[in-house]
N, C-alpha and C positions, 0 to 999 in steps of 0.2 A: 504493500500500500504506500510505501515511500515514493513509488513512481508517480502516483496520483499527484502528489504535491509538486514534483518536478515538472510534470506536464502542465500544471496550472501556471507556473512561472513562464514557461516557454510560450504558452498560449497568450498570456497577457502581453508578452513582448512581440507578438505577431510572428513568431517563429513556428513554421510548420514543416514536418519532414516530407521528403520525397518518397521514402520507404522506411519501414520499421523492421528491425530484427529483434525477436524476443526469445528468451529461454526461461524455462521454469515458470515462476509466477509472472515474470515479465511478458511471457507469451500471452497470458490471459489479458493483462492490461493493454498490451499492444494491439491485440485483436479488437478489443472494444474501441480503442482510440482510432484504429484503422477504418472502422466502420463509420466514423464521423461523430462519435460521442464527444461532447465538449467536456472541459475540465469540471464544470459544475455537475454535469450528468454523471461523470465518473465518480465524483465525490459522493453523490447521492447513492449510486450503486454500492459503493464501499460501505457506506453507513447503514444501508438497509440489508446487506447480505447477512444471512444467518448460516451458522455452521451446518445446519440441516439441509441447506440449499446445495451444498457441494460435498457432503460427507455421506458415504454409504458403506457401512461396515459389512464385510463378507469374510468369513473364516476360510482361508485357503492356504495351502502350503507355500504359495509364492508371495503372500502379503495379506493384509487385513483390511485394506480399502480397495474398493473395486474401481472407482474413477468414473463410472457411467454418469453419476450425478453432475460431475464437473463438465463432462461433454454436453449433457443436456442443458445445463445452466448457461453455458456459453452460447450454444446454438439458439436458445430461447431469446437471449438478449440481442442476438444478431439476426433474429428472424430467419435462421437457417441459411444465412449467406455463406457460400463457400469461400475459401481463401482467395481464389483468383478473381472474385467479384467484389472484394472489399474496396472501399473508396480510396484508401492508400495502400499500395502494395505491402503485403505483410509476409514475413518469413519466420517460420517457427522452427527452432532448433530442438532436436531430440537425439537420443542415443539408441542406436540399434543394438539390442542386448547381446545377441550371439557373438558378434564380432567386435563390439565396442566401438563402432563407427559413428561419427557425427553425421547426422542426416538433417537436411533442411527441407521443410515442407512449405510449398507455396501454391498448392493446388489441392482441391478436395474439401473434405469435411473439416471445417475450422475447429469445432469443438473437439473432435477426435484428435487433431494435431496438438491442441492445447493440453488435452488429457495426457497424451504421451509425454509432452514436455515437462509436466509437473509430477510425473509418476516416480517418486523417490523409491529406489529399489528396497525391497524387504518391507517397506511400509505400504506401497501400492502394488497391486497385481499389475504386471506389465500390460501395456496396451497393445492389442493385436490389430495390426493394419496389414491387410493383404497377405496374411499368413506369417508375418514377421512380428517379433515382440520388440516394443520400444519402451524406454524408461527416460528418466529425467535428463534433459539436455545439459543441465549443470554439471553432469559427470565429465563431459568432454569440453564444454565451452560455457562456463558460468556467466561470462560477460562477452558476448559474441562479436567482438570487434573485428576479428579476422574475416568472419562471414560478410560483414558489411563492406569491408575493404575489397574483398574478392568480388562483390557484387557491383563494384565501381563507385563507391561512396567517395565524394570529394572532401566532405567534412563529417566527422563522426563525433557525436556527443554520447558518451557512455554513462549510464546510470548504474553505479555499482551498489547493489543492495545486499552484499554479503555481510554476514555477521563477523564481528571481530573475535577470533578464537580466544584471545586472552581474557575475555569477559564471560566465556561460556562455563556454566557450572558442570562439573564432571563427577559429582558424587552420587549420581544415579544413572541407570541404564540409558534413559532417553538423552541425558546430557552427554554421555559418552558417544552415543550414536551421532548426535549433532556435532560434537567436536571432530569426529572423524571426517564428516562431510565438510565442516568449516575449513579444516586444515588443507584438505585436498583442493577445494574450490578456490581458496585464497591464493594458493601457489599458481594454479592455472590462470586465474584472473590477472595476476600480476604480469604474466607473460604477454597477455593480450592488451591490457590497459595501456601499456607503453606506446601502443600504436594508435590510440585515440587522440583526437584533437583537444577534446574537453572531457574531463572526468568529473561527474557529480557523485559525491560520496556522502550520503546521509550518515549521521552518527548512529550506527546500529550496534548494539551491544548484546542483543539476543536474537537468535534465529527465529524468523517468522515464516509461516507457510500459508497456503491458501486457507487452511482451516482456522488460522489465528485471526479472530474477529474482535479481539479485545484492544482497548487503547487505540482505536483507529484514528481519532483526531490527532493524538500525539504523534503517531507514526507518520501521518500525512504531513503534519507540520514540519517534521524533521526533513522530509524530502523537499518541502517548499523552501526552507531556510538554506539547505545545501545548494539548491538551484539558484537562489537569489545571490548567493556568494560567488557564483560562477558567471552570473549574467554579463558583467562587464567584459570578462574574458571571452565569452561567446561572441559578443558584438565585435570585439577587436579581431578575433579570428575571422569572422565573416567579412570584415572590411579588408583584412590582409589578403584573403583569398579572393576578394572581389566577387563575393557571392551574395545575392540578395537574400533577405530574411526568409523568403518563401521558397528558396531553391537549394537543392542538394544538402539538406540538413537531416542527419540520421539520429533518431532517438533509440537508444538501446537499453537493454537491461540484461 
């Protein structure tokens, strides 16, 4: 939800992306934004979302959340618009489980692609798409700067919403699980963030996921503050690259 606040700042500044790349929770936010949802509409969606809207418990040897509710939730908000028909081109990053390959979806069922991208292994049952299993895109590209660059981005704004490992509690099983993910993702993110033109990093001390619907206002405010702090740099980069505020700006997460 930190991304909602960052989008609000960019919208107020008249900055709109030519395309969006999203991984994990950012794929959900990106899809909604790509369909034309305004910052105020995104904020309202965040405040109204209930855990029961996106959480479906299913006991299975591969996980205990099914993910179908996330798929249905996204498609309902988008009126079942497929990825290739969203108003802003949208690219969703997931991990193909069998070979550990990074996969980028830009065609087909939007909700299903988002479901795959947020499916944390062992927590979620992998998402089956055309006979292959997919899991969280954050395993291979938590902040997909390289994907945006390979797609031809001239200017990349990366929104890094990864938790800071040093603040994660590790005295219980869930904390240990989070810490393992945090350490892995932070190292991967650092490798890609060096290639972003602008990095927006909200102060995140605890890992949040799509099911975390507490303290939403505080979380969105953190994203807003971090984006505000980078706004002058964004304008300067735009000017230096001679890019208009409505051209070639990529919002990532």
